[in-house]
N, C-alpha and C positions, 0 to 999 in steps of 0.2 A: 544115517550111516553113509560114509563117503569112501569109495574105493580109492586107493592110492598106490603109487610106486615111488620109492625113494631112490635117488641116483645122485651121482656127483661127477664133475669134471675137474681133475686136479684138486679135489677136496672142496671145491665150490659146490655146495650141496643144495638139492632142490626136492620139493615134494611135487610130484606130477599127479594131477587129478584128471582122469578121463571123463569127458563130457561129449560122448559120440553123437548124441542127439540134440545137443545145444540147449538143454533145458536147465542146466545148473547155473545158478546165479551166486557167485562167490562174493560175499561182502568183505570189506576191509577187516572187520572183526574176525571173520572166519579164517581169512588168510593169516592174520596174526596168531590165531590159536594153532593152526596147522604148523606154522613156522616156529612156534615157541619151543625152545630146547628143554624146558622143564615141564610144561603142561601139555605139550603137543608132540608132534613128530620131530620137529627141529629141521631148520633149513635156512639158507640165505635168501630163498625165494620160493614162490609157488608158481607152477606152470599148469594152466588148464589146457588140456588137449581137446580141441574143438574143430569141427569142419569149418574151413574158411568161409564157406557160403552162409554159415549160420552165425558169424561174428556180428556183434552189435554195432561195430563201427563201419560206416560205409567205405572208408578208405581201405580197410582190411578186406571187406567183402570183394572189392575190386580186384584183389589178387587171386581170386578163386579159380580163374581160368588156367593159371600156371601152377598154383600151390594149393593142394587139396586140404592141407592141415595148417591151422593157425596156432602159433605158440603164444598163448595169452599169458604174458609174464607179469607177475606181481612181486614187488619187493617184500621183504619180511615184515615191514610196517604196514602192509596192506595197500600201499600206493601203486598205481599203474606205472609200468616202465616201458620204454620203447622196445627194448630187446635185451638180451644177455648173451654174450659170446660163448661162455662155457655152457650156458643153458641150451643154446642151439644144438650142441653136440649131444647133450643128455636127451633132449627132445627127439633128436634124430635116432638115437639108440632105441628109444621107446617105440617110435614108429616102425623101425626095422623089426624089432622083436615081435611086435604085435601083427606084423604082416600088413600094415596100413600103407606102406610104400613098397615099391619094387625097384630093382636095378641098383647100380652102384653110384648113381647120381640122381638127385631129386631136389625139388624146391619146397621151401617152407615159407609161410606167411608170418610177418611180424609187424608191429606198429611202425617199424623203421623200414618197411618195404620187404620185398621178396629176397630170400637168401638161398643161394645154391649150396647144397651139401654134397660132398663125395666121400665115399668110404676110403680109408687108408689102412696101412698095416698097424698104425698106432691107435686107430679109432676113426675119427672123422675130421675132415677139413671143411671149413665153411668160408665161402666168399662173403665177407661182411659188407661188401658194397663200397660205395664211395665214401671217402673221408676228406676232411679239409681242416686247414688251420683256421681258427675262428677269426683271428685278426692277422692276416698274412703280412700286410705292410709293416705292422709293428714287430711281428716275429722276425722278418728278414732284416729289419733295421736294428732291433735291440736283442734279438734272440729269445725274447719272452714278451708276454702281454698281460700277465696277471701276477699278483703276489699271493703267496700261501704261507700261513703261519700255523705249524703244528702245535699241539698242546705243549706248553712249557718250552717252546722253541722261539726262535727269531724269524721274522718274515724272510722268505727266500723267493727268488723269481721262478716263475713257472710258465709253461707253454700250454695254451688252450687248444684242444682239438675236438672236433665233432665227428663221431663215428656212428651217427644215428642217436647217440646219447652223449652227454657232455663230459669232458675230461680235462684235468689240469695236471701236467706232468712236471715234476721237480727233479732236476739232476742234483743230487746232494753234493754240496761243496766238501772239499777235503776237511777232515776233522769232525764230521758228523757221522755217527755210526747208524747205519740203516736199522740194525737190530734193536737199537736203543730208543728209537722213536716211540713216543706215546701216541697211539692212534685210537685210544679209548673214546675220544670225542671227535666230532667232525673238525678238520682243520678249517681255520678261518681264511677267507679269501677277500682280496681287495682288487678290483671292485667286487662287491657282494654278488653272488649268483642266486637270484630269487628262487629258482627251481632246484637248487642244489647242484653239486658237481661231484663226480668221482675223482679222487685225488690219488695219483700214483707217485711214489718216491722211488727213485732209480739210482742204482750204483753200477758202473761198468765192471764187468768181470774179465773180458778179453775181447778180441775182435769178433764182432757180430754176436755178442752175448752180454746180457745184463741180468741183474737181480732186481726184484721189485717187491714192495709192499704197497697195499692199497686200502684206502678207506672209501667204501661205497656209500653213496647217498641212500638213505632209507634202510640201511642194513648195519653199517659199521665196518670194522676191519674184517676182511674175508681172507680165506686161505688162498684164493685165486680170483682173478677177474679177467675174462677173456678179452672183452673190448678194451679193458685197461692195459692188458699186455700188449695189444696191438698199438694202442696210443703211446705207450712207453717206448716201444721199439721204433715207431715212426718219429717220435720226438727226438730220440737219440740219433737216429739216422739223419734227421734234419740238422741237428747240432754238429754232426760229424762233417757235413759239407759234401758227402758222397751219397747223393740221392739215387742210388741204383735199385735193382730189384733182387738183391741178394737177401736170402732168408736170415732172420734173427732168432736166436734162442733166448727165451725169457724164463728165468728161474723164479718161481714163486714159492711160498711156504708149502703149498700142496703138490708141487711137482714141477714139470717143465712143459712149456708151450712153444710152438714154432710159428713165427709170424713172417709172412712173405708179402712184400709189396707187389701189386699186380699192375699191369698196364692200365691206363685210363684212370689213374687215381683211385684204385680200389686196393683192398688188402684182404689176405686170407689168414685165417687162424686155424691151426691144426693141433690136435692133442687127443688124449684118451677120454672115454666116457664110460661109466659103469653104472649099471642098475643093480642095487644091492638088496632091495626088499619090496615085497608087495603085501598089501593087507587092507583092512577096513578100519576107518577112524570113526569113533562114536562122538558126535558133537552134542 
């Protein structure tokens, strides 16, 4: 029997499993079962809530001095992931509800390093940390560095960004309908990304505002992706030629997120987080 909490951030949903004494060993098969939308609880991912000092990875345990709690994030297919932008807010909401953190600003540990969380009127804002263009010389020379081909579509240029996890952002050319894209299978990339990549398809809506759909590695199309929204906004900002710190609004199928570039090459993601159910899962 496993205790759980179900939550979502702009309908990017997760199963949170508390492991306050660090004794629970989640297997890939268990994660798949929990995330299964027919035989389990259903979710885009599973988050184990564990004290940072009890994490199995040394690099994570090294964050324990500043971040008491580790967001042990797994994709729905059971694979480990560095972090999840929307997941950080849902994780934060759980920590606050359970009284595991105090104050309106605190740190959490992830495989992509410590993340600073602050409470906001809309939910939570998370400093996702440093980001970078994967091949900046090619990006500044050509505007892209990778080709992406969605199912039943033609290859289109994309921009690779690293936000602690990998992304490829496509600005859809005129004549391609964002809503009509078939994202039931992973888009193909050239060069091939051996570890997989999150692919965001973007359409401008107005000044400082874009629409986005995303195919997440290890999951499939999701209603939202936090780091993907940040990558999409940063890529659009790059293509605009005005690389200032103005915030961007990103509309996803599950709602709206705010992305704000920060000094020092960092970026903040803000949006809602909701905890919707608690219970016990019999495996």
